[in-house]
VMD Tcl script that builds the backbone (N, CA, C; Angstrom):
set m [mol new atoms 561]
animate dup $m
set s [atomselect $m all]
$s set {name element resname resid chain x y z} {
  {N N MET 1 A -31.358 -1.682 0.327}
  {CA C MET 1 A -30.067 -2.281 0.036}
  {C C MET 1 A -29.400 -2.662 1.362}
  {N N SER 2 A -28.809 -3.858 1.412}
  {CA C SER 2 A -28.183 -4.335 2.640}
  {C C SER 2 A -26.906 -3.551 2.932}
  {N N ALA 3 A -26.495 -3.583 4.199}
  {CA C ALA 3 A -25.271 -2.889 4.608}
  {C C ALA 3 A -24.057 -3.427 3.851}
  {N N GLN 4 A -24.026 -4.735 3.593}
  {CA C GLN 4 A -22.903 -5.333 2.866}
  {C C GLN 4 A -22.860 -4.823 1.424}
  {N N ARG 5 A -24.017 -4.683 0.803}
  {CA C ARG 5 A -24.064 -4.189 -0.583}
  {C C ARG 5 A -23.652 -2.716 -0.629}
  {N N VAL 6 A -24.071 -1.939 0.351}
  {CA C VAL 6 A -23.673 -0.531 0.413}
  {C C VAL 6 A -22.159 -0.441 0.579}
  {N N TYR 7 A -21.608 -1.254 1.480}
  {CA C TYR 7 A -20.166 -1.255 1.688}
  {C C TYR 7 A -19.432 -1.625 0.402}
  {N N ARG 8 A -19.868 -2.681 -0.249}
  {CA C ARG 8 A -19.203 -3.109 -1.489}
  {C C ARG 8 A -19.284 -2.026 -2.566}
  {N N ALA 9 A -20.410 -1.329 -2.640}
  {CA C ALA 9 A -20.544 -0.229 -3.609}
  {C C ALA 9 A -19.554 0.889 -3.274}
  {N N MET 10 A -19.424 1.232 -1.969}
  {CA C MET 10 A -18.453 2.255 -1.575}
  {C C MET 10 A -17.033 1.791 -1.898}
  {N N ARG 11 A -16.736 0.523 -1.642}
  {CA C ARG 11 A -15.401 -0.015 -1.933}
  {C C ARG 11 A -15.113 0.074 -3.434}
  {N N ASP 12 A -16.095 -0.233 -4.273}
  {CA C ASP 12 A -15.906 -0.124 -5.726}
  {C C ASP 12 A -15.605 1.312 -6.130}
  {N N VAL 13 A -16.308 2.281 -5.527}
  {CA C VAL 13 A -16.067 3.692 -5.826}
  {C C VAL 13 A -14.653 4.077 -5.408}
  {N N VAL 14 A -14.258 3.701 -4.192}
  {CA C VAL 14 A -12.924 4.030 -3.682}
  {C C VAL 14 A -11.852 3.432 -4.589}
  {N N GLN 15 A -12.003 2.178 -4.943}
  {CA C GLN 15 A -10.994 1.522 -5.775}
  {C C GLN 15 A -10.935 2.137 -7.170}
  {N N SER 16 A -12.058 2.586 -7.698}
  {CA C SER 16 A -12.045 3.187 -9.033}
  {C C SER 16 A -11.385 4.564 -9.023}
  {N N MET 17 A -11.400 5.240 -7.886}
  {CA C MET 17 A -10.801 6.572 -7.786}
  {C C MET 17 A -9.337 6.524 -7.359}
  {N N ASP 18 A -8.891 5.382 -6.851}
  {CA C ASP 18 A -7.530 5.248 -6.356}
  {C C ASP 18 A -6.540 5.550 -7.474}
  {N N GLY 19 A -5.672 6.516 -7.246}
  {CA C GLY 19 A -4.660 6.893 -8.214}
  {C C GLY 19 A -5.117 7.926 -9.225}
  {N N THR 20 A -6.407 8.242 -9.254}
  {CA C THR 20 A -6.911 9.228 -10.218}
  {C C THR 20 A -7.183 10.576 -9.572}
  {N N VAL 21 A -7.315 10.581 -8.256}
  {CA C VAL 21 A -7.587 11.801 -7.496}
  {C C VAL 21 A -6.510 11.910 -6.427}
  {N N PRO 22 A -5.949 13.107 -6.191}
  {CA C PRO 22 A -4.916 13.238 -5.152}
  {C C PRO 22 A -5.421 12.788 -3.782}
  {N N GLY 23 A -4.527 12.241 -2.991}
  {CA C GLY 23 A -4.875 11.786 -1.651}
  {C C GLY 23 A -5.309 10.334 -1.670}
  {N N ARG 24 A -5.947 9.923 -0.587}
  {CA C ARG 24 A -6.429 8.551 -0.508}
  {C C ARG 24 A -7.818 8.534 0.090}
  {N N PHE 25 A -8.521 7.481 -0.215}
  {CA C PHE 25 A -9.880 7.301 0.263}
  {C C PHE 25 A -9.924 6.089 1.179}
  {N N GLU 26 A -10.694 6.206 2.261}
  {CA C GLU 26 A -10.908 5.100 3.177}
  {C C GLU 26 A -12.400 5.028 3.457}
  {N N ILE 27 A -12.844 3.879 3.933}
  {CA C ILE 27 A -14.252 3.700 4.255}
  {C C ILE 27 A -14.368 3.495 5.751}
  {N N THR 28 A -15.220 4.298 6.370}
  {CA C THR 28 A -15.477 4.182 7.803}
  {C C THR 28 A -16.895 3.660 7.979}
  {N N GLY 29 A -17.268 3.430 9.203}
  {CA C GLY 29 A -18.637 3.032 9.484}
  {C C GLY 29 A -19.644 4.122 9.143}
  {N N LYS 30 A -19.155 5.324 8.890}
  {CA C LYS 30 A -20.037 6.453 8.604}
  {C C LYS 30 A -19.960 6.924 7.156}
  {N N GLY 31 A -19.152 6.258 6.317}
  {CA C GLY 31 A -19.057 6.642 4.917}
  {C C GLY 31 A -17.625 6.728 4.431}
  {N N ILE 32 A -17.428 7.395 3.304}
  {CA C ILE 32 A -16.121 7.521 2.674}
  {C C ILE 32 A -15.412 8.770 3.200}
  {N N VAL 33 A -14.124 8.619 3.502}
  {CA C VAL 33 A -13.287 9.727 3.958}
  {C C VAL 33 A -12.227 9.968 2.902}
  {N N HIS 34 A -12.024 11.229 2.522}
  {CA C HIS 34 A -10.967 11.602 1.584}
  {C C HIS 34 A -9.907 12.352 2.372}
  {N N ASP 35 A -8.703 11.812 2.363}
  {CA C ASP 35 A -7.577 12.427 3.068}
  {C C ASP 35 A -6.609 12.954 2.026}
  {N N LEU 36 A -6.349 14.248 2.057}
  {CA C LEU 36 A -5.470 14.878 1.084}
  {C C LEU 36 A -3.994 14.748 1.432}
  {N N THR 37 A -3.649 13.846 2.336}
  {CA C THR 37 A -2.280 13.669 2.789}
  {C C THR 37 A -1.318 13.622 1.622}
  {N N ALA 38 A -0.311 14.443 1.702}
  {CA C ALA 38 A 0.756 14.387 0.711}
  {C C ALA 38 A 1.785 13.378 1.190}
  {N N PRO 39 A 2.281 12.505 0.295}
  {CA C PRO 39 A 3.234 11.491 0.725}
  {C C PRO 39 A 4.626 12.055 0.987}
  {N N ILE 40 A 4.792 13.353 0.806}
  {CA C ILE 40 A 6.085 13.982 1.029}
  {C C ILE 40 A 5.952 14.970 2.176}
  {N N GLY 41 A 7.028 15.662 2.492}
  {CA C GLY 41 A 6.993 16.653 3.552}
  {C C GLY 41 A 6.980 16.002 4.913}
  {N N PRO 42 A 6.556 16.754 5.937}
  {CA C PRO 42 A 6.602 16.242 7.310}
  {C C PRO 42 A 5.830 14.928 7.506}
  {N N HIS 43 A 4.695 14.771 6.826}
  {CA C HIS 43 A 3.903 13.550 6.977}
  {C C HIS 43 A 4.691 12.338 6.489}
  {N N GLY 44 A 5.205 12.411 5.278}
  {CA C GLY 44 A 5.962 11.305 4.708}
  {C C GLY 44 A 7.265 11.034 5.443}
  {N N LEU 45 A 7.934 12.102 5.867}
  {CA C LEU 45 A 9.187 11.942 6.597}
  {C C LEU 45 A 8.942 11.287 7.958}
  {N N THR 46 A 7.865 11.662 8.627}
  {CA C THR 46 A 7.513 11.025 9.907}
  {C C THR 46 A 7.255 9.543 9.698}
  {N N SER 47 A 6.493 9.202 8.681}
  {CA C SER 47 A 6.202 7.802 8.380}
  {C C SER 47 A 7.490 7.018 8.136}
  {N N LEU 48 A 8.383 7.572 7.341}
  {CA C LEU 48 A 9.658 6.918 7.045}
  {C C LEU 48 A 10.486 6.709 8.316}
  {N N ARG 49 A 10.620 7.761 9.117}
  {CA C ARG 49 A 11.439 7.654 10.336}
  {C C ARG 49 A 10.844 6.661 11.332}
  {N N LEU 50 A 9.517 6.656 11.473}
  {CA C LEU 50 A 8.891 5.707 12.391}
  {C C LEU 50 A 9.090 4.276 11.905}
  {N N ARG 51 A 8.923 4.049 10.609}
  {CA C ARG 51 A 9.122 2.714 10.057}
  {C C ARG 51 A 10.538 2.232 10.341}
  {N N LYS 52 A 11.535 3.066 10.068}
  {CA C LYS 52 A 12.931 2.673 10.293}
  {C C LYS 52 A 13.215 2.416 11.769}
  {N N ARG 53 A 12.702 3.281 12.634}
  {CA C ARG 53 A 12.971 3.130 14.069}
  {C C ARG 53 A 12.317 1.865 14.613}
  {N N LEU 54 A 11.099 1.588 14.177}
  {CA C LEU 54 A 10.430 0.365 14.633}
  {C C LEU 54 A 11.176 -0.874 14.143}
  {N N GLU 55 A 11.561 -0.886 12.884}
  {CA C GLU 55 A 12.211 -2.079 12.342}
  {C C GLU 55 A 13.573 -2.334 12.968}
  {N N LYS 56 A 14.211 -1.306 13.524}
  {CA C LYS 56 A 15.492 -1.507 14.227}
  {C C LYS 56 A 15.307 -2.323 15.497}
  {N N VAL 57 A 14.152 -2.201 16.148}
  {CA C VAL 57 A 13.954 -2.842 17.454}
  {C C VAL 57 A 13.044 -4.068 17.404}
  {N N MET 58 A 12.428 -4.336 16.262}
  {CA C MET 58 A 11.518 -5.476 16.151}
  {C C MET 58 A 12.272 -6.703 15.639}
  {N N PRO 59 A 11.771 -7.893 15.952}
  {CA C PRO 59 A 12.386 -9.098 15.375}
  {C C PRO 59 A 12.191 -9.104 13.851}
  {N N ASP 60 A 13.052 -9.822 13.150}
  {CA C ASP 60 A 13.039 -9.822 11.689}
  {C C ASP 60 A 11.700 -10.247 11.087}
  {N N GLU 61 A 10.967 -11.103 11.768}
  {CA C GLU 61 A 9.712 -11.599 11.193}
  {C C GLU 61 A 8.549 -10.604 11.309}
  {N N ILE 62 A 8.757 -9.518 12.050}
  {CA C ILE 62 A 7.755 -8.457 12.186}
  {C C ILE 62 A 8.233 -7.254 11.379}
  {N N VAL 63 A 7.327 -6.632 10.633}
  {CA C VAL 63 A 7.701 -5.484 9.804}
  {C C VAL 63 A 6.826 -4.276 10.129}
  {N N ALA 64 A 7.381 -3.130 9.855}
  {CA C ALA 64 A 6.626 -1.868 9.909}
  {C C ALA 64 A 6.381 -1.491 8.452}
  {N N HIS 65 A 5.220 -1.842 7.964}
  {CA C HIS 65 A 4.884 -1.720 6.545}
  {C C HIS 65 A 4.220 -0.378 6.255}
  {N N THR 66 A 4.629 0.257 5.180}
  {CA C THR 66 A 3.966 1.467 4.706}
  {C C THR 66 A 3.447 1.187 3.305}
  {N N GLY 67 A 2.281 1.690 2.998}
  {CA C GLY 67 A 1.739 1.500 1.662}
  {C C GLY 67 A 0.566 0.565 1.636}
  {N N ARG 68 A 0.401 -0.066 0.500}
  {CA C ARG 68 A -0.760 -0.913 0.265}
  {C C ARG 68 A -0.460 -2.341 0.654}
  {N N PRO 69 A -1.463 -3.178 0.803}
  {CA C PRO 69 A -2.883 -2.942 0.629}
  {C C PRO 69 A -3.528 -2.360 1.874}
  {N N ASP 70 A -4.818 -2.210 1.799}
  {CA C ASP 70 A -5.607 -1.705 2.913}
  {C C ASP 70 A -5.812 -2.798 3.954}
  {N N VAL 71 A -6.335 -2.393 5.091}
  {CA C VAL 71 A -6.821 -3.317 6.113}
  {C C VAL 71 A -8.338 -3.247 6.014}
  {N N GLU 72 A -8.963 -4.390 5.812}
  {CA C GLU 72 A -10.398 -4.381 5.541}
  {C C GLU 72 A -11.140 -5.340 6.454}
  {N N ASP 73 A -12.220 -4.841 7.023}
  {CA C ASP 73 A -13.151 -5.665 7.786}
  {C C ASP 73 A -14.520 -5.465 7.156}
  {N N GLU 74 A -14.830 -6.325 6.198}
  {CA C GLU 74 A -16.082 -6.183 5.456}
  {C C GLU 74 A -17.291 -6.306 6.373}
  {N N SER 75 A -17.211 -7.151 7.408}
  {CA C SER 75 A -18.362 -7.327 8.299}
  {C C SER 75 A -18.703 -6.044 9.050}
  {N N GLU 76 A -17.694 -5.201 9.312}
  {CA C GLU 76 A -17.926 -3.911 9.974}
  {C C GLU 76 A -18.109 -2.779 8.965}
  {N N GLY 77 A -17.851 -3.065 7.678}
  {CA C GLY 77 A -17.965 -2.039 6.647}
  {C C GLY 77 A -16.861 -0.997 6.751}
  {N N ILE 78 A -15.623 -1.447 7.070}
  {CA C ILE 78 A -14.502 -0.521 7.274}
  {C C ILE 78 A -13.310 -0.972 6.429}
  {N N MET 79 A -12.711 -0.008 5.741}
  {CA C MET 79 A -11.473 -0.238 5.010}
  {C C MET 79 A -10.545 0.941 5.295}
  {N N ARG 80 A -9.405 0.646 5.885}
  {CA C ARG 80 A -8.448 1.677 6.274}
  {C C ARG 80 A -7.077 1.353 5.711}
  {N N ARG 81 A -6.233 2.387 5.577}
  {CA C ARG 81 A -4.843 2.210 5.160}
  {C C ARG 81 A -3.963 2.980 6.130}
  {N N PRO 82 A -3.521 2.318 7.215}
  {CA C PRO 82 A -2.659 3.021 8.173}
  {C C PRO 82 A -1.374 3.504 7.512}
  {N N ASP 83 A -0.828 4.593 8.043}
  {CA C ASP 83 A 0.437 5.112 7.526}
  {C C ASP 83 A 1.561 4.105 7.738}
  {N N VAL 84 A 1.574 3.474 8.902}
  {CA C VAL 84 A 2.526 2.401 9.209}
  {C C VAL 84 A 1.719 1.279 9.847}
  {N N LEU 85 A 1.949 0.090 9.357}
  {CA C LEU 85 A 1.219 -1.075 9.836}
  {C C LEU 85 A 2.231 -2.068 10.384}
  {N N VAL 86 A 2.107 -2.423 11.649}
  {CA C VAL 86 A 2.999 -3.409 12.252}
  {C C VAL 86 A 2.314 -4.763 12.115}
  {N N ILE 87 A 2.999 -5.680 11.411}
  {CA C ILE 87 A 2.399 -6.966 11.056}
  {C C ILE 87 A 3.510 -7.987 10.849}
  {N N ALA 88 A 3.192 -9.242 11.053}
  {CA C ALA 88 A 4.159 -10.296 10.747}
  {C C ALA 88 A 4.300 -10.389 9.236}
  {N N GLU 89 A 5.530 -10.524 8.785}
  {CA C GLU 89 A 5.768 -10.620 7.347}
  {C C GLU 89 A 4.974 -11.769 6.730}
  {N N ALA 90 A 4.856 -12.874 7.439}
  {CA C ALA 90 A 4.101 -14.021 6.928}
  {C C ALA 90 A 2.631 -13.675 6.692}
  {N N ASP 91 A 2.079 -12.744 7.462}
  {CA C ASP 91 A 0.678 -12.351 7.310}
  {C C ASP 91 A 0.448 -11.410 6.135}
  {N N MET 92 A 1.525 -11.021 5.466}
  {CA C MET 92 A 1.408 -10.152 4.295}
  {C C MET 92 A 1.253 -10.955 3.009}
  {N N GLU 93 A 1.445 -12.266 3.081}
  {CA C GLU 93 A 1.362 -13.099 1.883}
  {C C GLU 93 A -0.081 -13.177 1.403}
  {N N GLY 94 A -0.233 -13.338 0.115}
  {CA C GLY 94 A -1.560 -13.449 -0.478}
  {C C GLY 94 A -1.974 -12.153 -1.140}
  {N N ASP 95 A -3.118 -12.191 -1.740}
  {CA C ASP 95 A -3.658 -11.042 -2.458}
  {C C ASP 95 A -4.765 -10.387 -1.653}
  {N N GLY 96 A -5.042 -9.158 -1.994}
  {CA C GLY 96 A -6.150 -8.446 -1.368}
  {C C GLY 96 A -5.748 -7.778 -0.075}
  {N N ALA 97 A -6.761 -7.249 0.585}
  {CA C ALA 97 A -6.565 -6.479 1.815}
  {C C ALA 97 A -6.047 -7.364 2.940}
  {N N PHE 98 A -5.376 -6.707 3.900}
  {CA C PHE 98 A -4.923 -7.414 5.092}
  {C C PHE 98 A -6.105 -7.674 6.017}
  {N N ASP 99 A -6.043 -8.811 6.678}
  {CA C ASP 99 A -7.029 -9.173 7.692}
  {C C ASP 99 A -6.691 -8.388 8.960}
  {N N PRO 100 A -7.642 -7.598 9.517}
  {CA C PRO 100 A -7.318 -6.825 10.718}
  {C C PRO 100 A -6.928 -7.699 11.908}
  {N N GLY 101 A -7.330 -8.962 11.902}
  {CA C GLY 101 A -6.958 -9.866 12.973}
  {C C GLY 101 A -5.472 -10.186 13.005}
  {N N THR 102 A -4.760 -9.874 11.921}
  {CA C THR 102 A -3.322 -10.126 11.864}
  {C C THR 102 A -2.497 -8.887 12.206}
  {N N VAL 103 A -3.150 -7.754 12.332}
  {CA C VAL 103 A -2.450 -6.493 12.578}
  {C C VAL 103 A -2.023 -6.418 14.046}
  {N N ILE 104 A -0.751 -6.119 14.277}
  {CA C ILE 104 A -0.229 -5.951 15.625}
  {C C ILE 104 A -0.475 -4.524 16.105}
  {N N ALA 105 A -0.265 -3.556 15.207}
  {CA C ALA 105 A -0.479 -2.144 15.557}
  {C C ALA 105 A -0.705 -1.334 14.285}
  {N N ALA 106 A -1.524 -0.309 14.418}
  {CA C ALA 106 A -1.710 0.690 13.367}
  {C C ALA 106 A -1.090 1.986 13.876}
  {N N VAL 107 A -0.273 2.620 13.034}
  {CA C VAL 107 A 0.375 3.877 13.391}
  {C C VAL 107 A -0.076 4.920 12.379}
  {N N GLU 108 A -0.592 6.038 12.872}
  {CA C GLU 108 A -1.071 7.101 11.994}
  {C C GLU 108 A -0.324 8.389 12.277}
  {N N ILE 109 A -0.041 9.111 11.212}
  {CA C ILE 109 A 0.506 10.455 11.306}
  {C C ILE 109 A -0.651 11.386 10.967}
  {N N VAL 110 A -1.000 12.260 11.878}
  {CA C VAL 110 A -2.165 13.127 11.698}
  {C C VAL 110 A -1.951 14.021 10.488}
  {N N SER 111 A -2.945 14.034 9.617}
  {CA C SER 111 A -2.840 14.876 8.428}
  {C C SER 111 A -3.287 16.293 8.755}
  {N N ARG 112 A -2.702 17.205 8.041}
  {CA C ARG 112 A -3.055 18.613 8.210}
  {C C ARG 112 A -4.477 18.859 7.711}
  {N N SER 113 A -4.875 18.134 6.665}
  {CA C SER 113 A -6.158 18.406 6.012}
  {C C SER 113 A -7.363 17.841 6.760}
  {N N ASN 114 A -7.170 16.763 7.536}
  {CA C ASN 114 A -8.319 16.123 8.172}
  {C C ASN 114 A -7.914 15.456 9.484}
  {N N PRO 115 A -7.551 16.232 10.510}
  {CA C PRO 115 A -7.075 15.623 11.758}
  {C C PRO 115 A -8.120 14.779 12.478}
  {N N ASP 116 A -9.406 15.098 12.313}
  {CA C ASP 116 A -10.441 14.305 12.977}
  {C C ASP 116 A -10.483 12.868 12.468}
  {N N ASN 117 A -10.022 12.650 11.246}
  {CA C ASN 117 A -9.977 11.291 10.728}
  {C C ASN 117 A -9.089 10.422 11.612}
  {N N ASP 118 A -7.945 10.954 12.059}
  {CA C ASP 118 A -7.020 10.182 12.895}
  {C C ASP 118 A -7.405 10.193 14.372}
  {N N TRP 119 A -7.862 11.338 14.878}
  {CA C TRP 119 A -8.149 11.486 16.309}
  {C C TRP 119 A -9.558 11.045 16.697}
  {N N VAL 120 A -10.483 10.959 15.750}
  {CA C VAL 120 A -11.866 10.591 16.083}
  {C C VAL 120 A -12.276 9.307 15.357}
  {N N SER 121 A -12.315 9.368 14.022}
  {CA C SER 121 A -12.826 8.231 13.246}
  {C C SER 121 A -12.002 6.958 13.456}
  {N N LYS 122 A -10.690 7.070 13.396}
  {CA C LYS 122 A -9.853 5.878 13.536}
  {C C LYS 122 A -9.800 5.392 14.977}
  {N N VAL 123 A -9.952 6.294 15.930}
  {CA C VAL 123 A -10.039 5.876 17.339}
  {C C VAL 123 A -11.300 5.022 17.530}
  {N N ARG 124 A -12.329 5.293 16.754}
  {CA C ARG 124 A -13.556 4.490 16.786}
  {C C ARG 124 A -13.398 3.218 15.965}
  {N N ASP 125 A -12.841 3.339 14.741}
  {CA C ASP 125 A -12.825 2.212 13.809}
  {C C ASP 125 A -11.805 1.134 14.134}
  {N N HIS 126 A -10.614 1.511 14.575}
  {CA C HIS 126 A -9.576 0.500 14.813}
  {C C HIS 126 A -10.002 -0.528 15.870}
  {N N PRO 127 A -10.580 -0.144 17.000}
  {CA C PRO 127 A -11.007 -1.195 17.934}
  {C C PRO 127 A -12.183 -2.015 17.390}
  {N N LEU 128 A -13.048 -1.412 16.579}
  {CA C LEU 128 A -14.128 -2.178 15.945}
  {C C LEU 128 A -13.567 -3.294 15.074}
  {N N MET 129 A -12.430 -3.007 14.441}
  {CA C MET 129 A -11.783 -3.994 13.580}
  {C C MET 129 A -10.928 -4.975 14.392}
  {N N GLY 130 A -10.737 -4.699 15.672}
  {CA C GLY 130 A -9.945 -5.576 16.525}
  {C C GLY 130 A -8.453 -5.293 16.489}
  {N N ILE 131 A -8.048 -4.123 16.005}
  {CA C ILE 131 A -6.630 -3.766 15.985}
  {C C ILE 131 A -6.231 -3.410 17.416}
  {N N PRO 132 A -5.366 -4.207 18.045}
  {CA C PRO 132 A -5.126 -4.083 19.480}
  {C C PRO 132 A -4.384 -2.838 19.936}
  {N N LEU 133 A -3.672 -2.185 19.031}
  {CA C LEU 133 A -2.855 -1.047 19.428}
  {C C LEU 133 A -2.910 0.003 18.331}
  {N N TYR 134 A -3.118 1.247 18.735}
  {CA C TYR 134 A -3.204 2.351 17.787}
  {C C TYR 134 A -2.339 3.483 18.307}
  {N N ALA 135 A -1.309 3.860 17.526}
  {CA C ALA 135 A -0.414 4.956 17.901}
  {C C ALA 135 A -0.647 6.130 16.955}
  {N N ILE 136 A -0.789 7.326 17.528}
  {CA C ILE 136 A -1.055 8.533 16.759}
  {C C ILE 136 A 0.102 9.502 16.985}
  {N N PHE 137 A 0.674 9.997 15.887}
  {CA C PHE 137 A 1.725 11.008 15.930}
  {C C PHE 137 A 1.165 12.256 15.262}
  {N N ASP 138 A 1.205 13.384 15.961}
  {CA C ASP 138 A 0.559 14.606 15.466}
  {C C ASP 138 A 1.589 15.704 15.190}
  {N N PRO 139 A 2.017 15.847 13.923}
  {CA C PRO 139 A 2.994 16.886 13.579}
  {C C PRO 139 A 2.461 18.312 13.729}
  {N N ARG 140 A 1.168 18.482 13.938}
  {CA C ARG 140 A 0.623 19.826 14.171}
  {C C ARG 140 A 1.064 20.351 15.523}
  {N N THR 141 A 1.189 19.441 16.502}
  {CA C THR 141 A 1.453 19.842 17.885}
  {C C THR 141 A 2.737 19.245 18.466}
  {N N GLY 142 A 3.348 18.283 17.749}
  {CA C GLY 142 A 4.524 17.606 18.287}
  {C C GLY 142 A 4.174 16.717 19.464}
  {N N THR 143 A 2.986 16.120 19.420}
  {CA C THR 143 A 2.515 15.238 20.483}
  {C C THR 143 A 1.912 13.983 19.861}
  {N N GLY 144 A 1.510 13.073 20.715}
  {CA C GLY 144 A 0.843 11.878 20.229}
  {C C GLY 144 A 0.269 11.070 21.365}
  {N N ALA 145 A -0.263 9.908 21.023}
  {CA C ALA 145 A -0.860 9.020 22.016}
  {C C ALA 145 A -0.776 7.587 21.515}
  {N N VAL 146 A -0.685 6.663 22.456}
  {CA C VAL 146 A -0.761 5.234 22.167}
  {C C VAL 146 A -1.991 4.706 22.881}
  {N N LEU 147 A -2.885 4.085 22.123}
  {CA C LEU 147 A -4.142 3.562 22.662}
  {C C LEU 147 A -4.121 2.037 22.626}
  {N N THR 148 A -4.526 1.415 23.750}
  {CA C THR 148 A -4.493 -0.045 23.872}
  {C C THR 148 A -5.681 -0.523 24.697}
  {N N ASP 149 A -5.726 -1.812 24.912}
  {CA C ASP 149 A -6.682 -2.464 25.811}
  {C C ASP 149 A -8.125 -2.249 25.358}
  {N N ILE 150 A -8.485 -2.919 24.276}
  {CA C ILE 150 A -9.858 -2.839 23.773}
  {C C ILE 150 A -10.804 -3.447 24.799}
  {N N HIS 151 A -11.890 -2.745 25.053}
  {CA C HIS 151 A -12.906 -3.236 25.981}
  {C C HIS 151 A -14.286 -2.896 25.432}
  {N N PRO 152 A -15.320 -3.660 25.821}
  {CA C PRO 152 A -16.665 -3.377 25.317}
  {C C PRO 152 A -17.270 -2.149 25.994}
  {N N THR 153 A -18.019 -1.381 25.229}
  {CA C THR 153 A -18.797 -0.259 25.765}
  {C C THR 153 A -20.175 -0.321 25.114}
  {N N PRO 154 A -21.138 0.436 25.615}
  {CA C PRO 154 A -22.458 0.440 24.968}
  {C C PRO 154 A -22.412 0.908 23.507}
  {N N ASP 155 A -21.388 1.692 23.157}
  {CA C ASP 155 A -21.238 2.176 21.775}
  {C C ASP 155 A -20.325 1.298 20.938}
  {N N GLY 156 A -19.940 0.139 21.451}
  {CA C GLY 156 A -19.046 -0.755 20.738}
  {C C GLY 156 A -17.675 -0.779 21.373}
  {N N PRO 157 A -16.794 -1.618 20.850}
  {CA C PRO 157 A -15.452 -1.729 21.423}
  {C C PRO 157 A -14.704 -0.392 21.357}
  {N N ARG 158 A -13.963 -0.104 22.422}
  {CA C ARG 158 A -13.149 1.122 22.483}
  {C C ARG 158 A -11.841 0.795 23.184}
  {N N TYR 159 A -10.856 1.668 22.981}
  {CA C TYR 159 A -9.590 1.530 23.701}
  {C C TYR 159 A -9.777 2.057 25.126}
  {N N ALA 160 A -9.275 1.301 26.110}
  {CA C ALA 160 A -9.421 1.690 27.511}
  {C C ALA 160 A -8.230 2.493 28.017}
  {N N THR 161 A -7.063 2.306 27.411}
  {CA C THR 161 A -5.850 2.935 27.917}
  {C C THR 161 A -5.275 3.876 26.868}
  {N N ARG 162 A -4.937 5.079 27.320}
  {CA C ARG 162 A -4.322 6.078 26.447}
  {C C ARG 162 A -3.094 6.630 27.158}
  {N N LYS 163 A -1.946 6.549 26.480}
  {CA C LYS 163 A -0.705 7.111 27.021}
  {C C LYS 163 A -0.244 8.203 26.074}
  {N N ASP 164 A -0.294 9.434 26.540}
  {CA C ASP 164 A 0.122 10.584 25.745}
  {C C ASP 164 A 1.635 10.750 25.812}
  {N N PHE 165 A 2.200 11.356 24.773}
  {CA C PHE 165 A 3.629 11.648 24.751}
  {C C PHE 165 A 3.874 12.949 23.995}
  {N N VAL 166 A 5.058 13.481 24.200}
  {CA C VAL 166 A 5.511 14.692 23.526}
  {C C VAL 166 A 6.731 14.300 22.699}
  {N N TYR 167 A 6.821 14.840 21.483}
  {CA C TYR 167 A 8.004 14.563 20.662}
  {C C TYR 167 A 9.253 14.888 21.472}
  {N N GLY 168 A 10.221 14.009 21.392}
  {CA C GLY 168 A 11.443 14.119 22.174}
  {C C GLY 168 A 11.503 13.042 23.248}
  {N N GLU 169 A 10.334 12.521 23.637}
  {CA C GLU 169 A 10.277 11.426 24.610}
  {C C GLU 169 A 10.348 10.089 23.864}
  {N N ASP 170 A 10.767 9.063 24.582}
  {CA C ASP 170 A 10.662 7.715 24.027}
  {C C ASP 170 A 9.209 7.277 24.150}
  {N N VAL 171 A 8.741 6.501 23.163}
  {CA C VAL 171 A 7.365 6.014 23.178}
  {C C VAL 171 A 7.387 4.501 22.985}
  {N N THR 172 A 6.531 3.813 23.717}
  {CA C THR 172 A 6.439 2.364 23.613}
  {C C THR 172 A 5.201 2.006 22.804}
  {N N ILE 173 A 5.445 1.261 21.739}
  {CA C ILE 173 A 4.382 0.762 20.862}
  {C C ILE 173 A 4.472 -0.752 20.926}
  {N N GLY 174 A 3.522 -1.359 21.610}
  {CA C GLY 174 A 3.575 -2.805 21.814}
  {C C GLY 174 A 4.747 -3.171 22.685}
  {N N ASP 175 A 5.599 -4.036 22.157}
  {CA C ASP 175 A 6.781 -4.493 22.891}
  {C C ASP 175 A 8.028 -3.675 22.581}
  {N N TRP 176 A 7.866 -2.597 21.794}
  {CA C TRP 176 A 9.036 -1.891 21.284}
  {C C TRP 176 A 9.014 -0.420 21.676}
  {N N THR 177 A 10.155 0.061 22.119}
  {CA C THR 177 A 10.296 1.468 22.499}
  {C C THR 177 A 11.206 2.153 21.490}
  {N N ILE 178 A 10.733 3.295 20.995}
  {CA C ILE 178 A 11.508 4.051 20.006}
  {C C ILE 178 A 11.584 5.518 20.441}
  {N N PRO 179 A 12.622 6.221 19.987}
  {CA C PRO 179 A 12.707 7.655 20.270}
  {C C PRO 179 A 11.785 8.436 19.331}
  {N N THR 180 A 11.334 9.599 19.800}
  {CA C THR 180 A 10.532 10.480 18.948}
  {C C THR 180 A 11.262 11.764 18.636}
  {N N ASP 181 A 12.508 11.866 19.056}
  {CA C ASP 181 A 13.277 13.070 18.741}
  {C C ASP 181 A 13.509 13.138 17.230}
  {N N GLY 182 A 13.569 14.353 16.717}
  {CA C GLY 182 A 13.829 14.543 15.304}
  {C C GLY 182 A 12.660 14.318 14.385}
  {N N LEU 183 A 11.477 14.063 14.933}
  {CA C LEU 183 A 10.302 13.951 14.064}
  {C C LEU 183 A 9.862 15.356 13.666}
  {N N PRO 184 A 9.561 15.553 12.392}
  {CA C PRO 184 A 9.206 16.893 11.929}
  {C C PRO 184 A 7.819 17.330 12.399}
  {N N VAL 185 A 7.632 18.626 12.459}
  {CA C VAL 185 A 6.314 19.214 12.762}
  {C C VAL 185 A 5.899 20.086 11.583}
  {N N TYR 186 A 4.599 20.271 11.440}
  {CA C TYR 186 A 4.103 21.142 10.380}
  {C C TYR 186 A 4.419 22.584 10.735}
  {N N GLU 187 A 4.723 23.379 9.729}
  {CA C GLU 187 A 5.003 24.799 9.968}
  {C C GLU 187 A 3.783 25.633 9.698}
}
mol reanalyze $m
mol bondsrecalc $m
mol representation Tube
mol addrep $m
């Protein structure tokens, strides 16, 4: 079976389970990932606060989107749903998944149930999809990182620049700087 057929079969499975099983499913280059992220509590509150803070400093035509649809790169066999997606509102028109080429930044809040998904798998997958900026907020530790500057490596495209931050510091995501004070941490 071709890689495209395997990917499409995984996508059909993920879509059939969406809304029937708690959490969300994403497809990586290595298979299906199940994230038990609860949309409430520190994870959901962090997502909400980041979305609001970003939208305060971004131009009106750029949005910090939370929710569906997914970002899909069928040629790489990857389908992801960032917690916050920075994208031009005009690029949200139409049906189906977002084109990763239109994504300005992906922002993830590390889940308690599967932190490697955000710190390992997505660090690998986002540059493969061509997402130029990836920001990670980790409520487990009150820290995070912004990854930029995709460059080729023998293992495929990777981010070349990583800027770490601690909650309470201002963080720059693309052209926009937001405060990180008041973001919740897991207890």
